[in-house]
N, C-alpha and C positions, 0 to 999 in steps of 0.2 A: 371107587372107596368108599368104602358104607355112609350115606350119608349119617354123619351127627348133628348133635345139638352145638352152634358155636357162641360165641360173641363177638359180634359183628362192629366194625366202624365203615359206616358208609362214604365214599370220593366223588365225586361231582365236580366235572371243568366244562366251562361254556368258553368261548373263544370272547365274544364282544359281550358288555351291558346291555345291550338291548334283551340278546338272549337269556342274559340273568332273571331279569326281566318279564321275559316273557315265559314261552313254557319250557324250555330246555331245563335249568336246572329245576322246576317243578317237575316235569315230567320225569326228568332222572332217579330223584327222592321216590316219589310215586312207586318204582320200579323196583326198585331195592326194597319198601316197605312190602312190597305185595313182594319177593322175593323171600324174604326171612319170613316172612309168616306163612307162607306156604315151603317150606323146605324145616320150619321151628327152630331156627335161630332170633338169636336177642341181638334185633338193631340199638347198641348202642349210643353213639348219634353220624350225624354224617358234617364233614368235613366238603368244601368247596372253595374252586378259583374261577375265575373272570379273567383268563391267562389264554394264547394262543399255545398249543400244544409244540411250538415249539423253539418254547422260550421256556424249555423243560425246568430250568434253573432255579427259576422261579416260580414251582407248585409251591406256593408254602403247603397250602388247607393242608394238600400228601403230605410233602415232612410231616406235618404233625399226624398226624391223620397216621402213618409211621408208625411213630419215636411215641406213641403212646403203645400202640403195640406193643412195641419191645419195650414196649415198658411193664408190661405185661397183664394191660388192662383189656386188652379183649385178645382176641386167636386169626380175625381173620380182615382183612381188604374187601369190601367190594364196589363192586362197581360197576354203572350199565352197560359198557360195552370195553374193553378192555384196552382200548383207543385212546377214549376218554383221562387213561392215568398212565398211559404213556406215549412218547411224541412220536421216537420209532423205533428199528427193530434191536438197535443199538444200548435203549435207553431200559425198554423191556427187557430184553436176557439181564441186566444189571441186577430188572427188577425181581426179575423170579430167583435170580441169586440169591439176593440181598433176603427173601421170604426162606428159602429152603438153608439159607446161616439163621440164619433168627431163629426158625421154628416158625414162624406165621403162614397165615395162604396167602395166596389174591385169585380173587375169585370176583368169576361176571355173571351177568344175568345169561350171559346165552351159556351154563353148563361149562364156559370153561376153572382150571382148576388146577391151583400150582403144586395142591398135592396131593394130584392124580397125574402121574405119571403119562396113563393113554393121552391126557388131554395136552398135556404139550405141543405138540403136536399142529391140530390141532388153530392153538394160539396165537405160534408162530406163523399158520398160514393170515390168520382172521389178522394182524397184526401187520403185513405185509400188505393186503391185500387196502388195509387202508390207506397205509402209505400213500402207495401207488393213485388212490383214492384224491388221498389230499394233490399229491403231486399232480394231475389233470386237471383238480378246479382250478389250479396257482398257475396254470398256463393260458389255459379260457382264461381265466380273467385280466393274464397281464396281455392278452391280446387285443381283450376288448376294448381295454383302457387306451394299448397304441392305439385301436380306430377310433377309441373316439377323438380321442385330445389332435389326431388326423382332422379330425372332424371338425374341430375348431372349441369344444362341449368345452364345458369348464367343467372340475369334479367334483364328490367330496365338500365339505366341510370349507365355508370363506376361513381361511388365515388366520393368525394373525403374525406368523413369520414374517422380519425386513425382510423383504426381496432380498438386497446384499446379501444379508445373510446365508439366504436361502442358495443363492448361486456361488457361494464363495461353498458351502456344502459339497455343494454338486458338483466344486473344480477342486474338493480333495477328495472326493468320492473318487471321480473319471477323469482327473490327469495326478493323481497320487497318489491316489490305491489302496486310500488306509479304508479301517472298518469303519461303520457304525461306532463302536466303543472306541476308539481312538478319536472320530472328531470328536464326539464329544468330551472327553478328555481335558481336547484343543480346548474349546473352547468354555471349557470352565476356566481354564489353567490363565485364558486368555483374558476371563470375566467378560466375553461375551452374552448382553441379555439373551432369557431365554424367547420364547414366544411372548409368554405370561407374563415380564420381567421377570424373573425370578433370577438365582446365581448358579444354581448344578444344572447342566445339560446331562438326559439320560438316552441310551443308544435307543429306545423306539420314539424320540424326538426325533432326531435322527432317519432312523426307520420312515417315518412317516414324507418329510418328504424324497429319500431314494424312490418313496410308492405315490407321489406325484408327479416330479418329477419321471417319472416310467424307465427308472433305472435300479442295474439290481446290486 
């Protein structure tokens, strides 16, 4: 597809606050600016999320960008790499389909472009490779945590979680097979205080307990 000037909204994502304050978001933002300068596109604005790719339903910055594009403000969504905008192959397929259905383009700085059919296979391969790398990293992290616990090492930041509540959460997961969402809902309904004294439990708080205790 011939290169044409596009009105572009950029999107950046990192997984942690530390990345957002370091080189993560800034490096991605710079890459988007350089790409648009090289190709003559107009970068209107950049939205961002500081969230794990596994939590695609909470990529609110991505949704704001896409909604603006679909309202006619811009022609394309630009990311540094496709895995910044997608959490897995299924999510990527839905995003490509949405772009096609609503006549906008999903692009990255490595030349993936939903508006160019010849690039779709390459995009699928890159997303699959990124997903496999995340899986391997997750496995290595879990193995490292298990070894550290066997050696008696204390991991992560000190928790404000009541030990009895943490033990109960582990039991709800291991014995009852409840999900993080179900556990959070039950604790909230029973008015169990959160680690910070709040009234509403979130699945991410429950998942923090899972991570500290080495359970899935």
